[in-house]
TORKOL-4160 file (C-alpha; in steps of 0.2 Angstrom, whole numbers, padded with zeros to 4 digits, m for minus):
437
<pt num="1" X="0094" Y="0002" Z="0055"/>
<pt num="2" X="0083" Y="0016" Z="0062"/>
<pt num="3" X="0065" Y="0013" Z="0066"/>
<pt num="4" X="0055" Y="0029" Z="0064"/>
<pt num="5" X="0040" Y="0032" Z="0075"/>
<pt num="6" X="0027" Y="0047" Z="0072"/>
<pt num="7" X="0017" Y="0053" Z="0087"/>
<pt num="8" X="0001" Y="0063" Z="0082"/>
<pt num="9" X="m0006" Y="0070" Z="0098"/>
<pt num="10" X="m0011" Y="0088" Z="0103"/>
<pt num="11" X="m0005" Y="0086" Z="0121"/>
<pt num="12" X="0012" Y="0093" Z="0119"/>
<pt num="13" X="0019" Y="0087" Z="0136"/>
<pt num="14" X="0012" Y="0070" Z="0134"/>
<pt num="15" X="0019" Y="0068" Z="0117"/>
<pt num="16" X="0036" Y="0074" Z="0123"/>
<pt num="17" X="0036" Y="0062" Z="0137"/>
<pt num="18" X="0032" Y="0048" Z="0127"/>
<pt num="19" X="0045" Y="0052" Z="0113"/>
<pt num="20" X="0058" Y="0054" Z="0127"/>
<pt num="21" X="0054" Y="0036" Z="0133"/>
<pt num="22" X="0054" Y="0028" Z="0116"/>
<pt num="23" X="0070" Y="0037" Z="0111"/>
<pt num="24" X="0078" Y="0028" Z="0126"/>
<pt num="25" X="0075" Y="0011" Z="0116"/>
<pt num="26" X="0083" Y="0018" Z="0101"/>
<pt num="27" X="0068" Y="0023" Z="0091"/>
<pt num="28" X="0069" Y="0038" Z="0081"/>
<pt num="29" X="0053" Y="0049" Z="0086"/>
<pt num="30" X="0045" Y="0064" Z="0078"/>
<pt num="31" X="0030" Y="0073" Z="0086"/>
<pt num="32" X="0016" Y="0082" Z="0076"/>
<pt num="33" X="0005" Y="0092" Z="0088"/>
<pt num="34" X="m0007" Y="0101" Z="0076"/>
<pt num="35" X="m0017" Y="0088" Z="0066"/>
<pt num="36" X="m0023" Y="0101" Z="0055"/>
<pt num="37" X="m0005" Y="0102" Z="0047"/>
<pt num="38" X="m0006" Y="0084" Z="0043"/>
<pt num="39" X="m0002" Y="0079" Z="0025"/>
<pt num="40" X="m0003" Y="0060" Z="0023"/>
<pt num="41" X="0005" Y="0062" Z="0006"/>
<pt num="42" X="0021" Y="0068" Z="0014"/>
<pt num="43" X="0021" Y="0060" Z="0031"/>
<pt num="44" X="0016" Y="0042" Z="0030"/>
<pt num="45" X="0030" Y="0036" Z="0018"/>
<pt num="46" X="0043" Y="0042" Z="0030"/>
<pt num="47" X="0038" Y="0032" Z="0046"/>
<pt num="48" X="0038" Y="0014" Z="0051"/>
<pt num="49" X="0024" Y="0016" Z="0064"/>
<pt num="50" X="0012" Y="0029" Z="0069"/>
<pt num="51" X="0004" Y="0033" Z="0086"/>
<pt num="52" X="m0012" Y="0042" Z="0084"/>
<pt num="53" X="m0023" Y="0051" Z="0096"/>
<pt num="54" X="m0042" Y="0050" Z="0093"/>
<pt num="55" X="m0048" Y="0066" Z="0101"/>
<pt num="56" X="m0039" Y="0081" Z="0093"/>
<pt num="57" X="m0045" Y="0099" Z="0088"/>
<pt num="58" X="m0050" Y="0102" Z="0070"/>
<pt num="59" X="m0046" Y="0084" Z="0064"/>
<pt num="60" X="m0052" Y="0068" Z="0071"/>
<pt num="61" X="m0039" Y="0054" Z="0074"/>
<pt num="62" X="m0052" Y="0042" Z="0065"/>
<pt num="63" X="m0051" Y="0054" Z="0050"/>
<pt num="64" X="m0032" Y="0053" Z="0049"/>
<pt num="65" X="m0032" Y="0034" Z="0051"/>
<pt num="66" X="m0044" Y="0033" Z="0036"/>
<pt num="67" X="m0033" Y="0044" Z="0026"/>
<pt num="68" X="m0018" Y="0034" Z="0030"/>
<pt num="69" X="m0026" Y="0017" Z="0026"/>
<pt num="70" X="m0032" Y="0024" Z="0010"/>
<pt num="71" X="m0015" Y="0027" Z="0003"/>
<pt num="72" X="m0003" Y="0016" Z="0014"/>
<pt num="73" X="m0012" Y="0001" Z="0021"/>
<pt num="74" X="0004" Y="m0007" Z="0027"/>
<pt num="75" X="0010" Y="0006" Z="0039"/>
<pt num="76" X="0006" Y="0000" Z="0057"/>
<pt num="77" X="m0005" Y="0013" Z="0066"/>
<pt num="78" X="m0009" Y="0012" Z="0085"/>
<pt num="79" X="m0023" Y="0022" Z="0092"/>
<pt num="80" X="m0020" Y="0031" Z="0109"/>
<pt num="81" X="m0034" Y="0038" Z="0119"/>
<pt num="82" X="m0040" Y="0043" Z="0136"/>
<pt num="83" X="m0057" Y="0037" Z="0131"/>
<pt num="84" X="m0056" Y="0018" Z="0128"/>
<pt num="85" X="m0074" Y="0015" Z="0125"/>
<pt num="86" X="m0079" Y="m0001" Z="0116"/>
<pt num="87" X="m0086" Y="0010" Z="0102"/>
<pt num="88" X="m0069" Y="0019" Z="0100"/>
<pt num="89" X="m0060" Y="0002" Z="0100"/>
<pt num="90" X="m0071" Y="m0006" Z="0088"/>
<pt num="91" X="m0071" Y="0009" Z="0076"/>
<pt num="92" X="m0052" Y="0010" Z="0077"/>
<pt num="93" X="m0051" Y="m0009" Z="0072"/>
<pt num="94" X="m0064" Y="m0007" Z="0058"/>
<pt num="95" X="m0055" Y="0007" Z="0050"/>
<pt num="96" X="m0038" Y="m0002" Z="0051"/>
<pt num="97" X="m0029" Y="0002" Z="0067"/>
<pt num="98" X="m0016" Y="m0011" Z="0072"/>
<pt num="99" X="m0019" Y="m0009" Z="0090"/>
<pt num="100" X="m0027" Y="0002" Z="0103"/>
<pt num="101" X="m0019" Y="0009" Z="0119"/>
<pt num="102" X="m0028" Y="0018" Z="0133"/>
<pt num="103" X="m0020" Y="0033" Z="0142"/>
<pt num="104" X="m0010" Y="0031" Z="0153"/>
<pt num="105" X="m0002" Y="0020" Z="0141"/>
<pt num="106" X="0006" Y="0004" Z="0148"/>
<pt num="107" X="0023" Y="0008" Z="0141"/>
<pt num="108" X="0031" Y="m0009" Z="0142"/>
<pt num="109" X="0017" Y="m0016" Z="0131"/>
<pt num="110" X="0019" Y="m0003" Z="0118"/>
<pt num="111" X="0038" Y="m0004" Z="0118"/>
<pt num="112" X="0037" Y="m0023" Z="0116"/>
<pt num="113" X="0025" Y="m0021" Z="0101"/>
<pt num="114" X="0036" Y="m0008" Z="0093"/>
<pt num="115" X="0051" Y="m0020" Z="0096"/>
<pt num="116" X="0042" Y="m0034" Z="0087"/>
<pt num="117" X="0038" Y="m0023" Z="0072"/>
<pt num="118" X="0056" Y="m0017" Z="0071"/>
<pt num="119" X="0062" Y="m0035" Z="0072"/>
<pt num="120" X="0050" Y="m0040" Z="0057"/>
<pt num="121" X="0056" Y="m0025" Z="0047"/>
<pt num="122" X="0074" Y="m0029" Z="0049"/>
<pt num="123" X="0071" Y="m0047" Z="0044"/>
<pt num="124" X="0062" Y="m0042" Z="0029"/>
<pt num="125" X="0075" Y="m0028" Z="0024"/>
<pt num="126" X="0090" Y="m0039" Z="0026"/>
<pt num="127" X="0083" Y="m0053" Z="0015"/>
<pt num="128" X="0090" Y="m0052" Z="m0003"/>
<pt num="129" X="0084" Y="m0068" Z="m0009"/>
<pt num="130" X="0070" Y="m0071" Z="m0021"/>
<pt num="131" X="0054" Y="m0065" Z="m0013"/>
<pt num="132" X="0042" Y="m0078" Z="m0008"/>
<pt num="133" X="0026" Y="m0077" Z="m0018"/>
<pt num="134" X="0013" Y="m0090" Z="m0012"/>
<pt num="135" X="0001" Y="m0096" Z="m0025"/>
<pt num="136" X="m0008" Y="m0111" Z="m0032"/>
<pt num="137" X="m0017" Y="m0102" Z="m0046"/>
<pt num="138" X="m0012" Y="m0106" Z="m0064"/>
<pt num="139" X="m0013" Y="m0088" Z="m0070"/>
<pt num="140" X="m0001" Y="m0082" Z="m0056"/>
<pt num="141" X="0011" Y="m0096" Z="m0060"/>
<pt num="142" X="0011" Y="m0091" Z="m0078"/>
<pt num="143" X="0015" Y="m0073" Z="m0072"/>
<pt num="144" X="0029" Y="m0079" Z="m0061"/>
<pt num="145" X="0036" Y="m0089" Z="m0076"/>
<pt num="146" X="0036" Y="m0073" Z="m0086"/>
<pt num="147" X="0044" Y="m0063" Z="m0072"/>
<pt num="148" X="0059" Y="m0076" Z="m0073"/>
<pt num="149" X="0061" Y="m0073" Z="m0091"/>
<pt num="150" X="0059" Y="m0054" Z="m0091"/>
<pt num="151" X="0071" Y="m0052" Z="m0076"/>
<pt num="152" X="0085" Y="m0057" Z="m0087"/>
<pt num="153" X="0082" Y="m0041" Z="m0098"/>
<pt num="154" X="0082" Y="m0022" Z="m0094"/>
<pt num="155" X="0065" Y="m0020" Z="m0103"/>
<pt num="156" X="0053" Y="m0008" Z="m0094"/>
<pt num="157" X="0039" Y="m0017" Z="m0086"/>
<pt num="158" X="0021" Y="m0010" Z="m0081"/>
<pt num="159" X="0012" Y="m0020" Z="m0068"/>
<pt num="160" X="m0006" Y="m0018" Z="m0067"/>
<pt num="161" X="m0020" Y="m0024" Z="m0055"/>
<pt num="162" X="m0031" Y="m0018" Z="m0041"/>
<pt num="163" X="m0024" Y="m0011" Z="m0025"/>
<pt num="164" X="m0017" Y="m0024" Z="m0013"/>
<pt num="165" X="m0014" Y="m0038" Z="m0026"/>
<pt num="166" X="0005" Y="m0038" Z="m0024"/>
<pt num="167" X="0012" Y="m0027" Z="m0038"/>
<pt num="168" X="0027" Y="m0021" Z="m0027"/>
<pt num="169" X="0031" Y="m0039" Z="m0023"/>
<pt num="170" X="0032" Y="m0044" Z="m0041"/>
<pt num="171" X="0042" Y="m0028" Z="m0045"/>
<pt num="172" X="0054" Y="m0033" Z="m0031"/>
<pt num="173" X="0055" Y="m0051" Z="m0038"/>
<pt num="174" X="0060" Y="m0044" Z="m0055"/>
<pt num="175" X="0074" Y="m0034" Z="m0047"/>
<pt num="176" X="0082" Y="m0048" Z="m0036"/>
<pt num="177" X="0082" Y="m0060" Z="m0051"/>
<pt num="178" X="0090" Y="m0048" Z="m0062"/>
<pt num="179" X="0108" Y="m0043" Z="m0066"/>
<pt num="180" X="0105" Y="m0027" Z="m0056"/>
<pt num="181" X="0102" Y="m0037" Z="m0039"/>
<pt num="182" X="0117" Y="m0029" Z="m0032"/>
<pt num="183" X="0111" Y="m0012" Z="m0035"/>
<pt num="184" X="0097" Y="m0003" Z="m0025"/>
<pt num="185" X="0079" Y="m0006" Z="m0027"/>
<pt num="186" X="0072" Y="0012" Z="m0026"/>
<pt num="187" X="0053" Y="0014" Z="m0023"/>
<pt num="188" X="0044" Y="0031" Z="m0027"/>
<pt num="189" X="0026" Y="0032" Z="m0023"/>
<pt num="190" X="0019" Y="0044" Z="m0037"/>
<pt num="191" X="0003" Y="0047" Z="m0027"/>
<pt num="192" X="0011" Y="0054" Z="m0012"/>
<pt num="193" X="0022" Y="0068" Z="m0019"/>
<pt num="194" X="0015" Y="0085" Z="m0024"/>
<pt num="195" X="0019" Y="0091" Z="m0041"/>
<pt num="196" X="0029" Y="0105" Z="m0034"/>
<pt num="197" X="0041" Y="0093" Z="m0026"/>
<pt num="198" X="0041" Y="0079" Z="m0039"/>
<pt num="199" X="0055" Y="0086" Z="m0049"/>
<pt num="200" X="0067" Y="0088" Z="m0034"/>
<pt num="201" X="0062" Y="0070" Z="m0029"/>
<pt num="202" X="0066" Y="0063" Z="m0046"/>
<pt num="203" X="0082" Y="0073" Z="m0050"/>
<pt num="204" X="0088" Y="0080" Z="m0033"/>
<pt num="205" X="0094" Y="0098" Z="m0030"/>
<pt num="206" X="0109" Y="0108" Z="m0026"/>
<pt num="207" X="0111" Y="0118" Z="m0011"/>
<pt num="208" X="0101" Y="0134" Z="m0012"/>
<pt num="209" X="0091" Y="0128" Z="m0027"/>
<pt num="210" X="0075" Y="0134" Z="m0017"/>
<pt num="211" X="0070" Y="0141" Z="0000"/>
<pt num="212" X="0073" Y="0125" Z="0011"/>
<pt num="213" X="0087" Y="0118" Z="0000"/>
<pt num="214" X="0101" Y="0120" Z="0013"/>
<pt num="215" X="0110" Y="0105" Z="0007"/>
<pt num="216" X="0113" Y="0096" Z="m0009"/>
<pt num="217" X="0102" Y="0080" Z="m0011"/>
<pt num="218" X="0102" Y="0066" Z="m0023"/>
<pt num="219" X="0086" Y="0062" Z="m0032"/>
<pt num="220" X="0079" Y="0044" Z="m0035"/>
<pt num="221" X="0086" Y="0043" Z="m0052"/>
<pt num="222" X="0103" Y="0045" Z="m0045"/>
<pt num="223" X="0101" Y="0034" Z="m0030"/>
<pt num="224" X="0095" Y="0020" Z="m0042"/>
<pt num="225" X="0110" Y="0020" Z="m0053"/>
<pt num="226" X="0114" Y="0003" Z="m0057"/>
<pt num="227" X="0098" Y="m0004" Z="m0050"/>
<pt num="228" X="0080" Y="m0003" Z="m0052"/>
<pt num="229" X="0068" Y="0012" Z="m0050"/>
<pt num="230" X="0050" Y="0007" Z="m0046"/>
<pt num="231" X="0036" Y="0020" Z="m0049"/>
<pt num="232" X="0022" Y="0014" Z="m0038"/>
<pt num="233" X="0005" Y="0022" Z="m0043"/>
<pt num="234" X="0012" Y="0028" Z="m0059"/>
<pt num="235" X="m0005" Y="0031" Z="m0066"/>
<pt num="236" X="m0007" Y="0046" Z="m0054"/>
<pt num="237" X="0006" Y="0057" Z="m0062"/>
<pt num="238" X="0000" Y="0074" Z="m0068"/>
<pt num="239" X="0003" Y="0078" Z="m0087"/>
<pt num="240" X="0016" Y="0091" Z="m0082"/>
<pt num="241" X="0026" Y="0078" Z="m0072"/>
<pt num="242" X="0023" Y="0065" Z="m0086"/>
<pt num="243" X="0033" Y="0076" Z="m0098"/>
<pt num="244" X="0048" Y="0078" Z="m0087"/>
<pt num="245" X="0048" Y="0059" Z="m0083"/>
<pt num="246" X="0047" Y="0055" Z="m0102"/>
<pt num="247" X="0062" Y="0066" Z="m0106"/>
<pt num="248" X="0074" Y="0057" Z="m0093"/>
<pt num="249" X="0068" Y="0040" Z="m0098"/>
<pt num="250" X="0072" Y="0043" Z="m0116"/>
<pt num="251" X="0090" Y="0047" Z="m0113"/>
<pt num="252" X="0094" Y="0044" Z="m0095"/>
<pt num="253" X="0101" Y="0061" Z="m0093"/>
<pt num="254" X="0096" Y="0075" Z="m0081"/>
<pt num="255" X="0102" Y="0090" Z="m0070"/>
<pt num="256" X="0099" Y="0092" Z="m0052"/>
<pt num="257" X="0088" Y="0107" Z="m0048"/>
<pt num="258" X="0099" Y="0122" Z="m0047"/>
<pt num="259" X="0113" Y="0113" Z="m0055"/>
<pt num="260" X="0122" Y="0114" Z="m0072"/>
<pt num="261" X="0131" Y="0097" Z="m0072"/>
<pt num="262" X="0123" Y="0084" Z="m0083"/>
<pt num="263" X="0121" Y="0067" Z="m0074"/>
<pt num="264" X="0118" Y="0050" Z="m0082"/>
<pt num="265" X="0109" Y="0036" Z="m0073"/>
<pt num="266" X="0108" Y="0018" Z="m0078"/>
<pt num="267" X="0092" Y="0012" Z="m0071"/>
<pt num="268" X="0079" Y="m0001" Z="m0075"/>
<pt num="269" X="0061" Y="0006" Z="m0074"/>
<pt num="270" X="0046" Y="m0003" Z="m0067"/>
<pt num="271" X="0029" Y="0005" Z="m0065"/>
<pt num="272" X="0014" Y="m0001" Z="m0056"/>
<pt num="273" X="m0004" Y="0006" Z="m0057"/>
<pt num="274" X="m0022" Y="0001" Z="m0052"/>
<pt num="275" X="m0028" Y="0014" Z="m0065"/>
<pt num="276" X="m0034" Y="0010" Z="m0083"/>
<pt num="277" X="m0021" Y="0020" Z="m0092"/>
<pt num="278" X="m0027" Y="0016" Z="m0109"/>
<pt num="279" X="m0044" Y="0024" Z="m0104"/>
<pt num="280" X="m0034" Y="0039" Z="m0097"/>
<pt num="281" X="m0025" Y="0041" Z="m0114"/>
<pt num="282" X="m0042" Y="0041" Z="m0123"/>
<pt num="283" X="m0048" Y="0055" Z="m0110"/>
<pt num="284" X="m0032" Y="0065" Z="m0113"/>
<pt num="285" X="m0026" Y="0062" Z="m0095"/>
<pt num="286" X="m0011" Y="0052" Z="m0099"/>
<pt num="287" X="0003" Y="0053" Z="m0112"/>
<pt num="288" X="0002" Y="0039" Z="m0125"/>
<pt num="289" X="0021" Y="0040" Z="m0128"/>
<pt num="290" X="0025" Y="0039" Z="m0110"/>
<pt num="291" X="0013" Y="0024" Z="m0108"/>
<pt num="292" X="0022" Y="0014" Z="m0122"/>
<pt num="293" X="0039" Y="0018" Z="m0114"/>
<pt num="294" X="0033" Y="0011" Z="m0098"/>
<pt num="295" X="0024" Y="m0004" Z="m0105"/>
<pt num="296" X="0036" Y="m0013" Z="m0115"/>
<pt num="297" X="0030" Y="m0028" Z="m0105"/>
<pt num="298" X="0014" Y="m0028" Z="m0096"/>
<pt num="299" X="0009" Y="m0040" Z="m0082"/>
<pt num="300" X="m0009" Y="m0039" Z="m0075"/>
<pt num="301" X="m0011" Y="m0047" Z="m0058"/>
<pt num="302" X="m0028" Y="m0054" Z="m0055"/>
<pt num="303" X="m0038" Y="m0050" Z="m0039"/>
<pt num="304" X="m0038" Y="m0062" Z="m0025"/>
<pt num="305" X="m0057" Y="m0065" Z="m0028"/>
<pt num="306" X="m0052" Y="m0072" Z="m0045"/>
<pt num="307" X="m0040" Y="m0084" Z="m0038"/>
<pt num="308" X="m0049" Y="m0091" Z="m0023"/>
<pt num="309" X="m0038" Y="m0107" Z="m0022"/>
<pt num="310" X="m0024" Y="m0095" Z="m0015"/>
<pt num="311" X="m0034" Y="m0088" Z="0000"/>
<pt num="312" X="m0031" Y="m0102" Z="0012"/>
<pt num="313" X="m0012" Y="m0105" Z="0007"/>
<pt num="314" X="m0009" Y="m0086" Z="0009"/>
<pt num="315" X="m0019" Y="m0086" Z="0026"/>
<pt num="316" X="m0009" Y="m0100" Z="0033"/>
<pt num="317" X="0007" Y="m0091" Z="0027"/>
<pt num="318" X="0002" Y="m0075" Z="0036"/>
<pt num="319" X="m0003" Y="m0084" Z="0051"/>
<pt num="320" X="0014" Y="m0093" Z="0053"/>
<pt num="321" X="0023" Y="m0076" Z="0049"/>
<pt num="322" X="0014" Y="m0065" Z="0062"/>
<pt num="323" X="0013" Y="m0078" Z="0076"/>
<pt num="324" X="0032" Y="m0079" Z="0075"/>
<pt num="325" X="0034" Y="m0060" Z="0074"/>
<pt num="326" X="0022" Y="m0056" Z="0089"/>
<pt num="327" X="0027" Y="m0071" Z="0099"/>
<pt num="328" X="0009" Y="m0079" Z="0099"/>
<pt num="329" X="0006" Y="m0098" Z="0100"/>
<pt num="330" X="m0009" Y="m0098" Z="0088"/>
<pt num="331" X="m0005" Y="m0111" Z="0075"/>
<pt num="332" X="m0021" Y="m0115" Z="0066"/>
<pt num="333" X="m0038" Y="m0109" Z="0060"/>
<pt num="334" X="m0054" Y="m0115" Z="0066"/>
<pt num="335" X="m0066" Y="m0122" Z="0052"/>
<pt num="336" X="m0077" Y="m0107" Z="0054"/>
<pt num="337" X="m0063" Y="m0095" Z="0050"/>
<pt num="338" X="m0058" Y="m0104" Z="0034"/>
<pt num="339" X="m0076" Y="m0104" Z="0029"/>
<pt num="340" X="m0077" Y="m0085" Z="0032"/>
<pt num="341" X="m0061" Y="m0082" Z="0023"/>
<pt num="342" X="m0067" Y="m0092" Z="0008"/>
<pt num="343" X="m0084" Y="m0083" Z="0008"/>
<pt num="344" X="m0077" Y="m0065" Z="0009"/>
<pt num="345" X="m0074" Y="m0056" Z="m0008"/>
<pt num="346" X="m0057" Y="m0047" Z="m0002"/>
<pt num="347" X="m0059" Y="m0031" Z="m0011"/>
<pt num="348" X="m0043" Y="m0026" Z="m0003"/>
<pt num="349" X="m0035" Y="m0041" Z="m0010"/>
<pt num="350" X="m0020" Y="m0050" Z="m0002"/>
<pt num="351" X="m0016" Y="m0034" Z="0008"/>
<pt num="352" X="m0033" Y="m0035" Z="0016"/>
<pt num="353" X="m0031" Y="m0053" Z="0020"/>
<pt num="354" X="m0013" Y="m0050" Z="0028"/>
<pt num="355" X="m0020" Y="m0036" Z="0038"/>
<pt num="356" X="m0035" Y="m0046" Z="0045"/>
<pt num="357" X="m0024" Y="m0060" Z="0050"/>
<pt num="358" X="m0011" Y="m0049" Z="0058"/>
<pt num="359" X="m0024" Y="m0040" Z="0069"/>
<pt num="360" X="m0032" Y="m0057" Z="0073"/>
<pt num="361" X="m0016" Y="m0064" Z="0079"/>
<pt num="362" X="m0013" Y="m0049" Z="0090"/>
<pt num="363" X="m0029" Y="m0052" Z="0099"/>
<pt num="364" X="m0030" Y="m0071" Z="0098"/>
<pt num="365" X="m0027" Y="m0080" Z="0115"/>
<pt num="366" X="m0028" Y="m0098" Z="0110"/>
<pt num="367" X="m0019" Y="m0110" Z="0099"/>
<pt num="368" X="m0033" Y="m0111" Z="0086"/>
<pt num="369" X="m0040" Y="m0094" Z="0079"/>
<pt num="370" X="m0059" Y="m0093" Z="0080"/>
<pt num="371" X="m0072" Y="m0083" Z="0071"/>
<pt num="372" X="m0073" Y="m0072" Z="0087"/>
<pt num="373" X="m0055" Y="m0066" Z="0084"/>
<pt num="374" X="m0059" Y="m0058" Z="0067"/>
<pt num="375" X="m0066" Y="m0041" Z="0064"/>
<pt num="376" X="m0085" Y="m0041" Z="0062"/>
<pt num="377" X="m0085" Y="m0039" Z="0043"/>
<pt num="378" X="m0078" Y="m0057" Z="0042"/>
<pt num="379" X="m0090" Y="m0066" Z="0054"/>
<pt num="380" X="m0107" Y="m0067" Z="0045"/>
<pt num="381" X="m0102" Y="m0072" Z="0027"/>
<pt num="382" X="m0109" Y="m0086" Z="0018"/>
<pt num="383" X="m0101" Y="m0094" Z="0003"/>
<pt num="384" X="m0108" Y="m0086" Z="m0013"/>
<pt num="385" X="m0112" Y="m0094" Z="m0029"/>
<pt num="386" X="m0096" Y="m0093" Z="m0040"/>
<pt num="387" X="m0103" Y="m0101" Z="m0056"/>
<pt num="388" X="m0099" Y="m0085" Z="m0065"/>
<pt num="389" X="m0089" Y="m0070" Z="m0060"/>
<pt num="390" X="m0103" Y="m0058" Z="m0063"/>
<pt num="391" X="m0115" Y="m0068" Z="m0052"/>
<pt num="392" X="m0105" Y="m0062" Z="m0037"/>
<pt num="393" X="m0112" Y="m0044" Z="m0040"/>
<pt num="394" X="m0130" Y="m0047" Z="m0045"/>
<pt num="395" X="m0134" Y="m0036" Z="m0030"/>
<pt num="396" X="m0129" Y="m0021" Z="m0040"/>
<pt num="397" X="m0145" Y="m0012" Z="m0044"/>
<pt num="398" X="m0149" Y="0000" Z="m0057"/>
<pt num="399" X="m0151" Y="0014" Z="m0043"/>
<pt num="400" X="m0134" Y="0010" Z="m0036"/>
<pt num="401" X="m0125" Y="0011" Z="m0052"/>
<pt num="402" X="m0133" Y="0027" Z="m0058"/>
<pt num="403" X="m0129" Y="0035" Z="m0041"/>
<pt num="404" X="m0111" Y="0030" Z="m0042"/>
<pt num="405" X="m0110" Y="0036" Z="m0060"/>
<pt num="406" X="m0118" Y="0053" Z="m0054"/>
<pt num="407" X="m0105" Y="0055" Z="m0040"/>
<pt num="408" X="m0091" Y="0051" Z="m0051"/>
<pt num="409" X="m0096" Y="0063" Z="m0065"/>
<pt num="410" X="m0100" Y="0049" Z="m0077"/>
<pt num="411" X="m0082" Y="0041" Z="m0076"/>
<pt num="412" X="m0085" Y="0023" Z="m0076"/>
<pt num="413" X="m0068" Y="0019" Z="m0068"/>
<pt num="414" X="m0071" Y="0030" Z="m0053"/>
<pt num="415" X="m0089" Y="0023" Z="m0052"/>
<pt num="416" X="m0082" Y="0005" Z="m0051"/>
<pt num="417" X="m0070" Y="0011" Z="m0037"/>
<pt num="418" X="m0085" Y="0018" Z="m0027"/>
<pt num="419" X="m0095" Y="0002" Z="m0030"/>
<pt num="420" X="m0079" Y="m0009" Z="m0025"/>
<pt num="421" X="m0080" Y="m0019" Z="m0041"/>
<pt num="422" X="m0069" Y="m0022" Z="m0056"/>
<pt num="423" X="m0072" Y="m0010" Z="m0070"/>
<pt num="424" X="m0076" Y="m0024" Z="m0082"/>
<pt num="425" X="m0089" Y="m0031" Z="m0070"/>
<pt num="426" X="m0097" Y="m0014" Z="m0070"/>
<pt num="427" X="m0097" Y="m0013" Z="m0089"/>
<pt num="428" X="m0105" Y="m0030" Z="m0090"/>
<pt num="429" X="m0118" Y="m0026" Z="m0077"/>
<pt num="430" X="m0122" Y="m0010" Z="m0085"/>
<pt num="431" X="m0125" Y="m0019" Z="m0102"/>
<pt num="432" X="m0136" Y="m0032" Z="m0094"/>
<pt num="433" X="m0147" Y="m0018" Z="m0086"/>
<pt num="434" X="m0147" Y="m0008" Z="m0102"/>
<pt num="435" X="m0138" Y="0007" Z="m0094"/>
<pt num="436" X="m0130" Y="0018" Z="m0107"/>
<pt num="437" X="m0113" Y="0024" Z="m0104"/>
């Protein structure tokens, strides 16, 4: 199985030399010299790891890192720079870099890290058993019980919840417990594909269908025949694409771009979104008929801050997983680390917890992880009063909410995202403060 690495660096000779070295270890390497040509929506999905320079013309490596982390938080990104200042290293880790390498790079260390990442990826990719979902939360256990029942059917499922809650894991669990488990589980990230390419991505194309179509290509519907097609971020689809998707879901038939042959594909549809689609329907931004086609069954995944009993079991699971993957001897958390984890609100949910532990494992040199091994944002937290969910957000002032509403053009969902709170929490807080909306 190929492991694809992208090098983003404006120094051509350096990039070529590094690519040649890595190719000697059977890595598939691509070089991007001009960072201004970067389009995260097209690039990030394709690569298993990214090596990203900091100082480049027109676009900063920090800006690109932030863009990657916004859409694809699981893609390992290693910063590379000839300016390894403490400020640059801290900034890289804060935004979400996996590691930092100073030029000239210690190639054996970089290669060893990429080899470990490849080993983890191959282990995950070859596992066809029921995905492990760690939880002690009653609501999550109820959802998992529903998953077992739903998996036996071909009913379309819409999985909702904040980013990072584990929607894809639930979708994969539905697939491997279904009669379609021998078929392919095909994921399509709706937020990462421009409208102009979406039809080709869905239905494929024939040779010569458009300028760059030199060869015929199967689309995702064709690839998923007999299996499951997972539309991640399905709430991001434009109205134009929604109409095309609805047509093929209704009868399962389509033609490749540039083709005349009608193709039938037998797929199960699973969608996931962190958007409030019902509100989007009211605002005429989403088709009601498509929504009801997708949401025959709806599963709403609660955020991690609402299932705090899962924080430490998940943390111990990720510690064991990454200690083994990176060959580290760290085996437990200090009490200060567990206190910090319980005190943190985890707006990035399970994904944020996973990333925090993965980075800490890389830098931990002892058997017990201490508070100093964690990024700064986890070090100074105190346990909040959890008597009610809204009490966590009492710090939201009238001025903060009004500012967020102004910046979002009055859209409460977007304002909630800016404030990093759930929309229902924002609605309740607005009502309590007497803010009309």
